[in-house]
C-alpha positions, -999 to 999 in steps of 0.1 A, spaced: 383 844 -691 360 814 -698 360 777 -692 361 760 -726 349 727 -714 317 743 -701 306 752 -736 296 715 -742 269 718 -716 269 682 -705 296 685 -679 282 718 -665 247 705 -664 257 673 -646 277 693 -621 248 717 -614 224 688 -609 249 672 -586 251 704 -565 214 707 -560 210 670 -551 240 669 -528 230 701 -510 195 686 -502 207 652 -491 236 666 -470 211 688 -450 182 664 -450 173 648 -416 186 613 -410 200 607 -445 223 637 -441 234 629 -406 271 625 -399 266 589 -386 255 578 -421 287 566 -438 301 589 -464 302 561 -490 264 558 -486 258 595 -491 282 597 -521 266 567 -537 231 580 -532 239 614 -545 256 600 -575 228 576 -582 200 602 -580 221 626 -601 226 600 -628 189 591 -629 179 628 -632 205 638 -658 187 623 -689 154 640 -678 168 674 -668 193 677 -696 168 685 -723 151 712 -703 183 731 -692 189 764 -711 222 774 -723 246 777 -694 270 807 -696 307 798 -697 318 829 -677 333 819 -644 313 845 -625 279 837 -641 285 800 -636 295 804 -600 263 824 -593 242 796 -609 261 770 -588 255 789 -556 218 792 -565 216 754 -570 232 748 -536 207 772 -519 177 756 -536 187 721 -523 195 735 -488 161 754 -486 142 722 -495 160 703 -467 153 732 -443 116 727 -446 120 692 -430 146 705 -405 121 730 -392 97 703 -382 124 685 -363 134 718 -347 98 723 -335 98 688 -319 131 695 -302 118 729 -290 87 712 -275 109 686 -258 132 713 -244 103 734 -231 87 703 -214 119 693 -198 126 727 -184 91 730 -170 93 695 -154 126 704 -138 148 681 -159 169 708 -176 201 694 -162 195 658 -173 209 662 -208 220 635 -233 236 636 -267 213 642 -297 226 623 -328 204 644 -351 220 678 -343 252 666 -325 243 687 -295 232 682 -259 195 679 -254 172 672 -225 160 637 -219 124 644 -229 135 663 -259 157 634 -270 127 610 -267 106 634 -288 134 636 -314 136 598 -317 98 596 -321 100 622 -348 127 603 -366 106 571 -366 75 591 -377 96 606 -405 104 572 -419 69 558 -412 51 586 -431 76 585 -460 89 620 -455 121 610 -473 101 600 -503 85 634 -504 120 649 -508 131 624 -534 101 633 -555 106 670 -547 142 671 -560 130 655 -593 101 680 -596 122 709 -587 141 708 -620 108 711 -638 92 738 -616 124 757 -609 148 749 -638 186 755 -635 193 792 -639 157 803 -634 153 836 -616 139 836 -581 109 854 -567 112 874 -535 79 859 -523 98 826 -519 118 840 -491 86 851 -474 72 816 -476 104 803 -460 100 829 -432 64 817 -427 76 781 -424 101 792 -398 74 810 -379 52 779 -380 80 760 -363 74 779 -331 36 774 -334 40 737 -339 65 735 -310 40 751 -286 11 729 -298 32 698 -291 41 710 -256 7 725 -248 -8 697 -227 23 694 -204 26 732 -202 -10 737 -193 -10 710 -165 23 722 -151 10 758 -151 -19 749 -128 4 726 -108 28 755 -100 -2 778 -92 -15 752 -68 19 748 -52 22 785 -48 -11 787 -30 -2 758 -9 31 774 2 12 805 12 -14 785 31 10 761 48 45 777 50 58 747 70 57 725 38 90 724 19 75 732 -15 109 732 -31 115 695 -23 79 685 -29 77 702 -63 105 682 -81 90 647 -79 55 660 -83 62 681 -115 83 653 -131 57 626 -123 28 647 -135 46 659 -166 56 624 -177 21 611 -170 5 639 -191 31 634 -218 23 597 -220 -15 604 -221 -11 630 -248 12 608 -270 -16 601 -295 -21 638 -301 17 643 -302 21 617 -329 -9 630 -348 6 665 -350 39 651 -362 22 629 -387 3 659 -401 35 680 -402 54 653 -422 25 644 -445 20 681 -451 54 683 -467 40 665 -498 19 696 -504 41 723 -490 72 715 -509 57 719 -544 39 750 -532 72 764 -520 89 757 -553 61 773 -573 62 804 -551 100 805 -554 96 803 -592 71 831 -592 42 810 -603 
């Protein structure tokens, strides 16, 4: 069984381009959020696909008309777009992780608010960090990096090109770096609160009459917010480096995935 209309190539090529572009934009931070109107997403996906079609069409090899083979290629295009968006989502996940850790250590784990980026409940400090990361994402032009990446991806990793297993290792390394970045972002607050809790423990042993449980809450929250404010330049610099590094990491990831 075959699909006769796929033999022309134009319709199938346009459909595959649409799949890769739509998968990336639907999973991309901010642009792919559910609060963005569907009309805007559909219009942006259609516009980018139409602009890419004349460029990509001449480089696409012959697409098989077999339903099974075409379905495999379509699934591959969806995965490529999703993996590109995942590289950005990992940075936002690191920021959210740092915010959650700082909130828990400060004793604000119960004070949760709605996170519009992930549609989940998140601690107040984590929400503030996520909003900062969203603003930094737009300020550094992170969305521009992915618009350029989706165009370059069809040259580096053409439609139907075989993948290299080392690409999955590169994705695993990016996921591991998420935890490293999260700890680096939260390190100043964690370090201060560690010594604060040690001092409170020694104080409770030296002066048992003091109600350390009631003293610790305002103290840890106040010191934590103070250190978080003082370390804000470092926090923003780390996020800036992470987002600007996407301009280099995305092409490298595509080359690794293509086996280059």
